[in-house]
C-alpha positions as CSV (number, residue, x, y, z in Angstrom):
1,M,139.5,131.3,37.3
2,F,139.2,127.6,37.2
3,D,142.4,127.0,38.8
4,V,141.2,129.1,41.7
5,F,138.2,127.3,42.2
6,Y,139.7,123.9,42.0
7,T,142.5,124.6,44.6
8,Y,139.6,126.0,46.9
9,C,137.6,122.7,46.6
10,V,140.6,120.6,47.1
11,K,141.8,122.6,50.2
12,K,138.0,122.6,51.6
13,R,137.8,118.8,51.2
14,Q,141.4,118.2,53.0
15,N,140.0,120.4,56.0
16,E,136.9,118.5,56.5
17,K,137.4,116.3,60.0
18,K,137.1,112.3,59.5
19,P,134.7,110.5,61.8
20,K,136.7,109.2,64.8
21,W,134.7,106.5,65.6
22,L,133.8,103.8,62.8
23,K,130.7,101.8,62.4
24,T,131.2,98.1,61.8
25,G,127.7,96.8,61.2
26,V,127.3,95.2,64.4
27,Q,125.3,96.7,67.1
28,N,127.3,98.1,69.8
29,L,130.6,97.7,68.3
30,L,132.6,100.7,67.1
31,R,136.6,100.8,65.9
32,N,138.8,103.9,66.8
33,R,140.1,104.9,63.3
34,D,143.5,106.3,64.9
35,N,144.3,103.0,66.6
36,G,142.2,100.6,64.8
37,I,141.2,99.0,68.2
38,Y,137.5,97.9,68.9
39,Y,135.1,99.2,71.6
40,A,131.8,98.3,72.9
41,R,129.5,101.1,73.4
42,F,126.5,100.5,75.8
43,S,123.5,102.8,77.2
44,V,122.0,102.2,80.5
45,Y,118.2,103.9,80.6
46,K,117.7,105.5,84.0
47,P,114.7,107.4,85.0
48,G,117.2,110.8,85.4
49,G,118.7,110.1,82.1
50,N,120.7,107.7,79.8
51,E,124.3,106.8,80.8
52,Q,126.6,105.5,78.3
53,F,129.7,103.0,78.8
54,W,132.7,102.6,76.5
55,K,134.7,99.2,76.9
56,S,138.0,98.5,75.0
57,L,137.8,95.2,73.5
58,K,141.7,95.0,73.0
59,T,141.9,93.8,69.8
60,T,142.3,95.1,66.3
61,T,140.4,91.9,64.8
62,L,136.9,92.1,64.0
63,S,136.0,88.5,64.5
64,V,138.0,88.6,67.9
65,A,135.8,91.7,68.8
66,R,132.4,89.9,68.0
67,L,133.5,87.3,70.1
68,R,134.5,89.4,72.9
69,L,131.0,91.4,72.6
């Protein structure tokens, strides 16, 4: 009985999706989990609704990404 429960829990944990975007601790700076490249994310507030812009910073190094931000 325990083996069945353990197997169920392990499979359930493996099926959970990991977030694609990782927080960096720097505002408006996110890192893609798949390729490790940093991206800037900005929101522009308009009367009709918000618009979000993404820009690749073309680097995998946090210090360089912070300077390019």
